[in-house]
C-alpha positions in Angstrom: -0.7 39.3 14.8 -2.6 42.1 16.8 -1.9 45.7 15.8 -3.0 48.1 18.6 -5.0 47.2 21.8 -5.8 50.9 22.1 -8.1 50.8 19.1 -11.7 51.3 19.8 -13.0 49.6 16.6 -12.1 46.0 16.1 -12.4 45.0 12.5 -10.1 42.5 10.7 -8.1 45.4 9.6 -6.5 45.6 13.2 -4.9 42.2 12.5 -1.8 41.7 10.4 -2.1 40.1 7.3 -5.9 39.2 7.6 -8.7 41.3 5.8 -12.5 40.8 5.4 -15.2 41.0 2.9 -18.1 43.0 4.3 -17.7 43.6 8.1 -16.1 40.6 9.7 -15.0 41.3 13.3 -12.1 40.9 15.5 -12.0 39.9 19.3 -9.2 40.2 21.8 -8.6 39.9 25.5 -6.3 42.9 25.4 -9.0 45.5 25.1 -8.6 48.1 27.9 -11.4 48.1 30.5 -12.4 51.6 29.9 -12.5 51.3 26.1 -16.1 51.9 24.5 -15.5 48.6 22.5 -15.0 46.4 25.7 -18.4 45.0 25.6 -18.5 44.4 21.8 -15.1 42.8 21.1 -13.8 41.7 24.4 -12.9 38.1 25.0 -14.5 36.0 26.4 -17.6 38.2 27.0 -18.8 40.4 23.9 -22.0 41.5 22.3 -22.3 38.2 20.4 -21.9 35.9 23.3 -19.3 34.5 25.6 -16.5 32.3 24.5 -12.8 31.8 25.2 -10.2 31.6 22.4 -9.4 28.2 21.1 -5.8 29.1 21.2 -4.1 32.3 22.2 -6.4 35.2 23.3 -8.3 36.3 20.1 -10.6 35.2 17.4 -12.5 36.3 14.3 -16.3 36.5 13.8 -18.3 36.3 10.6 -21.9 36.1 9.5 -22.2 33.0 7.2 -25.9 33.1 7.0 -28.2 36.2 7.2 -30.7 38.4 5.4 -31.1 36.9 2.0 -27.8 35.6 1.2 -25.7 38.1 3.0 -22.2 36.7 3.7 -19.1 37.6 5.5 -15.6 36.4 4.8 -12.1 36.7 6.0 -9.0 36.0 3.7 -5.3 36.1 4.0 -2.3 35.6 1.7 -0.4 32.3 2.5 3.1 32.3 3.6 4.2 30.2 0.6 2.5 29.3 -2.7 1.3 25.7 -2.6 3.0 23.2 -4.7 1.3 21.4 -7.5 0.1 17.8 -6.8 1.0 18.1 -3.1 -1.6 17.3 -0.5 -2.4 19.9 2.1 -4.3 19.6 5.4 -6.7 22.5 6.3 -7.8 23.0 9.9 -9.9 25.7 11.5 -12.2 25.8 14.7 -15.7 27.6 14.8 -18.1 28.3 17.7 -21.7 29.5 17.2 -22.3 32.7 19.1 -24.9 32.9 21.7 -26.6 35.6 19.9 -27.4 33.4 16.8 -30.9 32.3 15.9 -29.6 29.8 13.4 -27.0 27.2 13.0 -25.5 26.3 9.6 -23.5 23.5 8.1 -21.5 25.2 5.4 -18.4 27.0 6.4 -15.4 26.3 4.3 -12.0 27.4 2.9 -11.3 28.3 -0.7 -7.7 28.6 -2.0 -6.9 30.8 -5.0 -4.1 32.3 -7.0 -5.2 35.9 -6.0 -7.8 37.8 -3.8 -11.2 36.7 -5.1 -12.5 38.6 -8.1 -15.1 39.7 -8.7 -16.2 40.5 -5.1 -17.8 37.4 -3.7 -20.6 39.4 -2.1 -23.2 41.7 -3.8 -26.1 43.2 -2.0 -29.0 41.4 -3.2 -32.6 42.5 -2.2 -34.0 39.0 -3.2 -32.5 35.6 -3.8 -31.1 33.9 -5.9 -29.1 36.5 -7.6 -25.7 35.9 -5.8 -22.2 35.7 -6.9 -20.4 34.0 -4.2 -21.3 30.5 -5.4 -18.9 31.0 -8.4 -16.3 29.5 -5.8 -16.4 26.0 -4.6 -14.3 25.5 -1.4 -11.7 22.8 -1.5 -12.4 22.0 2.3 -16.1 22.5 3.7 -18.1 21.4 6.5 -21.2 19.3 6.0 -22.0 18.8 9.7 -24.5 21.1 11.4 -22.4 23.3 13.8 -24.6 24.2 16.7 -22.3 24.2 19.6 -22.2 27.4 21.5 -20.1 26.3 24.6 -17.1 24.7 22.7 -15.2 24.7 19.3 -16.0 22.5 16.3 -13.1 21.5 14.2 -13.5 21.7 10.4 -10.7 19.9 8.6 -10.0 18.3 5.3 -7.2 17.4 2.7 -7.0 18.6 -0.9 -4.5 18.4 -3.7 -3.1 21.8 -4.8 -3.0 22.8 -8.4 0.3 24.6 -7.6 -0.6 28.4 -7.8 -2.7 28.9 -4.7 -1.5 31.6 -2.3 -4.6 33.0 -0.9 -7.1 31.5 1.5 -10.8 32.7 2.0 -13.0 31.4 4.8 -16.9 31.7 4.9 -19.9 30.1 3.5 -19.8 29.9 -0.2 -23.3 28.4 -0.6 -26.5 30.3 -1.1 -29.4 30.0 1.1 -31.0 27.2 -0.9 -27.8 25.1 -0.4 -27.2 26.0 3.1 -28.8 23.6 5.7 -30.0 25.5 8.7 -31.3 24.6 12.3 -33.1 27.0 14.4 -31.5 27.6 17.8 -33.9 30.2 19.3 -36.5 32.8 18.3 -35.9 36.3 18.8 -38.7 37.8 16.4 -40.5 36.6 13.4 -38.6 35.9 10.2 -35.2 36.4 11.8 -32.3 35.1 9.9 -29.2 35.6 11.8 -26.2 33.3 12.1 -22.8 34.4 13.7 -19.6 32.3 14.3 -16.4 32.8 16.1 -13.4 31.6 14.0 -10.1 30.5 15.4 -6.9 28.3 15.1 -6.6 28.2 11.3 -3.8 26.3 9.9 -2.5 25.0 6.4 -0.2 22.1 6.5 1.5 20.0 3.8 0.9 16.3 4.3 3.9 14.0 4.0 4.6 12.2 0.6 4.6 8.6 1.2 3.5 7.0 -2.2 6.2 4.3 -3.2 5.5 4.2 -6.8 5.7 1.2 -9.0 7.4 -2.2 -8.1 10.9 -2.8 -9.0 12.8 -5.5 -10.8 16.5 -6.3 -9.7 19.1 -8.8 -10.8 20.6 -11.1 -8.2 23.3 -9.1 -6.1 21.8 -5.7 -7.2 20.5 -2.8 -5.1 18.0 -0.1 -5.3 17.0 3.1 -3.3 13.4 3.0 -2.0 11.2 6.0 -1.0 11.4 9.7 -1.5 13.0 12.5 0.3 11.8 12.7 3.9 11.1 15.3 6.4 12.7 15.4 10.1 9.3 15.5 11.8 8.1 12.3 10.4 8.6 8.9 11.8 9.4 6.1 9.2 9.4 2.3 9.7 10.0 -0.3 7.0 9.1 -4.0 7.3 10.7 -6.6 7.0 14.2 -5.2 7.7 15.9 -7.9 5.8 18.0 -6.5 2.9 17.5 -2.8 4.0 20.4 -0.4 4.9 18.3 1.2 7.5 14.6 0.5 8.3 13.9 3.8 9.9 14.7 6.3 7.1 12.3 6.9 4.1 14.8 6.2 1.4 16.9 3.1 2.6 19.0 1.0 0.1 17.3 -2.3 -0.5 19.6 -5.3 -1.4 17.2 -8.3 -1.1 18.4 -11.7 -2.0 14.8 -13.0 -2.9 11.7 -11.2 -4.0 10.4 -9.1 -1.0 7.4 -6.9 -0.4 8.3 -4.0 1.9 5.6 -2.0 3.9 6.4 1.6 4.8 4.6 3.1 7.9 4.6 6.8 8.2 3.6 8.5 11.4 3.3 12.3 11.4 4.0 13.6 14.7 2.9 17.2 13.9 -0.3 18.2 15.7 -1.4 20.2 12.5 -1.8 17.1 10.5 -5.2 15.9 9.4 -4.1 12.3 9.4 -1.2 10.9 11.4 -0.9 7.3 10.0 0.0 6.3 6.4 1.0 3.0 4.8 2.2 1.9 1.5 4.0 -1.2 0.0 6.4 -1.9 -2.8 7.6 -5.2 -4.0 11.2 -5.7 -5.1 11.5 -8.5 -7.6 14.8 -10.4 -7.7 15.2 -11.9 -11.0 17.8 -14.5 -11.8 18.3 -13.9 -15.7 18.1 -17.2 -17.4 19.9 -17.2 -20.8 17.5 -19.8 -22.1 14.7 -17.3 -22.1 16.7 -15.1 -24.6 16.3 -16.2 -28.2 18.1 -14.7 -31.2 16.9 -16.1 -34.5 17.2 -17.1 -37.4 20.8 -18.1 -36.7 22.5 -18.3 -39.3 20.8 -15.3 -41.1 21.6 -12.9 -43.9 21.9 -10.1 -41.3 18.4 -9.6 -40.3 17.7 -11.1 -36.8 15.0 -11.1 -34.4 15.8 -11.0 -30.5 13.0 -12.3 -28.4 13.3 -10.8 -24.9 10.9 -8.7 -22.9 12.3 -5.9 -21.1 10.4 -4.5 -18.0 9.6 -0.8 -17.7 12.7 0.0 -15.7 15.1 -2.3 -17.5 17.7 -0.8 -20.1 19.2 -3.2 -22.4 21.8 -3.4 -25.3 22.9 -6.1 -27.8 26.5 -5.7 -28.4 28.2 -7.4 -31.5 32.0 -8.2 -31.6 34.4 -9.7 -34.0 36.2 -12.8 -33.1 39.2 -10.7 -32.0 36.9 -8.9 -29.5 36.4 -5.6 -31.3 33.0 -3.9 -30.7 31.5 -3.3 -34.3 27.8 -2.8 -33.5 25.5 -1.7 -30.7 21.8 -2.0 -30.7 19.8 -0.3 -27.9 16.8 -2.5 -26.8 13.3 -0.8 -26.4 11.5 -1.3 -23.1 8.2 -3.1 -23.1 8.9 -4.7 -26.4 9.3 -8.6 -26.7 10.5 -8.9 -30.2 13.4 -6.6 -31.2 14.5 -6.3 -34.7 18.3 -6.5 -35.2 19.7 -5.5 -38.4 23.3 -6.4 -39.2 23.0 -6.3 -43.1 26.1 -4.1 -43.4 28.3 -6.8 -41.9 30.2 -9.3 -44.0 29.7 -13.0 -44.1 31.2 -14.8 -41.2 31.0 -15.6 -37.5 30.5 -13.0 -34.7 30.0 -12.9 -31.1 27.1 -11.0 -29.4 26.3 -10.3 -25.8 23.1 -9.0 -24.3 23.5 -6.5 -21.3 20.5 -5.6 -19.1 20.8 -2.7 -16.6 24.5 -3.1 -17.0 24.5 -6.8 -16.1 25.7 -9.4 -18.7 23.0 -11.9 -19.1 23.9 -13.9 -22.3 26.8 -14.2 -24.8 26.7 -16.6 -27.9 28.0 -16.8 -31.4 26.0 -15.6 -34.5 26.6 -16.2 -38.1 25.8 -14.3 -41.1 25.6 -16.0 -44.6 25.0 -13.8 -47.7 
């Protein structure tokens, strides 16, 4: 937000919440006609060239390449701290000024916990003794940006560490790692590049990964997906067995093994990508008691239960006396095929056991202990 149109000097300090390293500039249409700065910081015509704003009526200006590693940056604190492992889309538009003698390919955005420290620029009489290359931007342009009439979009997606709440924009590469293209000659050995910057946005991409496949028993249900956002369009296919195919987290009750595809369409214009898709398979397993073996039977109290529990299955073996009283419960470990069942404290006799998987009875049978 612009502070005061009556100010004659238009630095980034005249903009709410934005600041600069070195002498980044600020341009606005609202400069009054009799201002001494009208020719320097006006929009669209100013001392650096002629350009309308990409959106609104103002933009910033920086030099990303000039005079032996000289760099200018703009920075701001984000509205919210980024969340860990979330994907964020970063977009900004740049336009090369008419006064520039060189175009470059390296302008990027670096996200940090605090304002960059140490100061990313130090006056250097000769390269390569620079300090701004300490920082590697998460989003950066590799395309030569030589357009002086229009705006070039720089965009990218990165995964946040979870503590970033500052954004810094500029060229984080030294002269040796910045590709350049001469636009015009003004005088010998001139090194000057100046870009307008506008339309900066940081936007959280929707989460759409569906995770691991799911195993259900016949007649069981499960909830698919994650928590959704109201500005996202969701579509599941096939629709069979789903409570609602147009929400992110429907209840799935398939009668047979089904692979569901979720299509996500992000309708927000700030997104880097508008279309996503992921699949998940819901296996419907009809438990077969013949696949479950408890041996040796009879035994002296030491048994082996042979049954493989999948990662999302929870199982128990419950032992009852012949009157139906529960006398022993054994929790079964997931991803283990052979389970050791110790009933050595029970007296010799005949008992009943049952096996329950995900609260579903899958087998019941007698067992005999002989000592």
